[in-house]
Steps between C-alpha positions, in 0.01 A plus 500: 500500500327601177652437155373699199722467192314719250336843486140379525590270790666794674177699472277215621750412772510856629124488560540184702779662704274799570217269605731294725632809677146636537383173660817453706711817542780296664563278200826533307517402133836429331548390144555571133294765325501848355404854585135421576592244767764733640248783534254260665759435771675182393871471586648395167791260494498498118372778273323314220515803265873437466423156356274627221640478148391575146623290212661161445853635527449569871362157588831372639534811720148434627583138580808605698295760689223254577747234617665752732158612632401137555815428703450810716133419571578134564764596755257742665234229529747252647652746747186675627196358673231610255130465586388472139618525139260667254592451136325683213486341152861478352476117520840351420687731739235493770442127502872448556483734799186323624695174518765672713233644728320168551830329587555772761154450647361827361142483365448633148208700359490533122304807372411517127543158342714439193282430195503123542158492332660626179831317484741279700212351699744246647619774738186458710637200689833674565309800636292275725817346642661835587210729592282501809225718360413655165314832457365511142355791307285309247207287623572211260844453656351364823406163354846456345668506842227319686557201274854460639395557860645851538329744738375771262281809527362740238571852626377705203701686237729779631413721204156555651663712769651733237175628357333690784408814307367601160725770350318516165397864540850649539629293207233658283593844628874448462476394137199708393307193392156605381219299648353263245825458308622139511817474712732214414796399719805333348695276737786338302674352806801591709778304327698647213451201269122482539470876445707475182275220377154608613497883505539546122198274445300685768584830328397356164170405662469855633544641146219276376275583794535875442385450143183340631460712813672840448414614854686210663768593755802287590703483821820303542617454861875437524599230747757611763765277339458662156702788356232749394714664234567164338130424520410826322725409206238245397241778471686722250372334179138539622306823467229413751546664842585251772543618859794331670474508879733371771411307816129520427414154369200450727363846436536445129308174514228667707467778243478260206202358320721229353845364583733338246740312726796265487442166666609503865395631839362817333213294358394411852534862614280605206243231590489612864424852381223360279632631168445314167826398339677333214800287604798477265799269527795429275840332553747335266361194316742272683402638842133470410516137395718401794262680732199340335648157562575574866213720617176321584237771483230573242547878505793737529327785683468477879150646480384210282688246713327623816163507324553144374381609157564761235344827613731741312666452159858378480712570190807282498805498273401574139153611609652781709498737204365852478208407276379219726551709815297783346222260392465358853515848650225630267275211590531587868441870435209455254314194633338612824358155586844339449665767711241474780540118512878537524473750788265262684742212453788715630295577811472122556878467463550766765266310737705184450810689617355535850484819704759761597720424799734227372801643688314511831384140455857389427628692805245335726589162356867571567434596864293187551784289364749673727281441804437135406875445456568662837247275672644189333853601604392554862326163509812329361718673759264394779517134390879512487 
């Protein structure tokens, strides 16, 4: 059984399902996931897309849906002789299921660790008690689990499998971007609140940048979860042309000379593609101070966290203003030595993320665990 509770987990899980079926065509994978896992051949007991919600008012509906999903999956584990449970991120839900699986004698493989290195580090011991093996996607996570005696392996970051081609040329052709003109990508995030907060400041920065560099071109890739028409409403007060594209985030990043990006996974995607960036982040003052008290990291951007030092600028809270964003952007565009050093540092970050093939490594790990559990069960039966 494989349990993926969110869209990104569904995507990463689907690649593991594909790898499992490639390595062992007879294998059957049940579980919770979305369309990606379904297309990969998983037999879904729960469709995770039905559990997704937007907004605080739907939280109680989400809790009811998650509780129902948990009961169904728990019953399935208890009533069926599973060879293995693979859980992907989604820690509170998945760790509860892991406890059920261990009590039923089912080994558990955890793929993509919760961010225990950032907050709620006390979960590490609970994870060690309920998990047989951990497959982590950041190299620094290995030591965290080794300290509590958990079998752990660094498998590389799954995003490395996404970027197998360089589509820069057709992006230039599609948007008639003249060679030599600076191309700037604006990535304000995928959630409504962060777009409302960050996009106006990004656009203010764009106004300032055009004053300094009139030939500059701007591309704004809309995330799949975003209403494009609502997004375009933010552009109306601005006279500068901004190309809004759909489902082309990676192509946009590849075409860009600079990316202005909301803190999140997109910063890591931008780093993997080797593009200089300015990270922006802003939440309510209360959320920021609560988070600052709880989160134990020196940087907010994943790229800087992986690097272990500041390699790209981060503009947080009151610093995430158009003027400051434009100033950082101009430094990257105008200072060739600074830009070159940043690109070199980003290449080092990519190296730290391992090599492509994370899904295949996880699949092989899963098959080894299944075989080891089968051998142990046969030995126990023989003794009895």
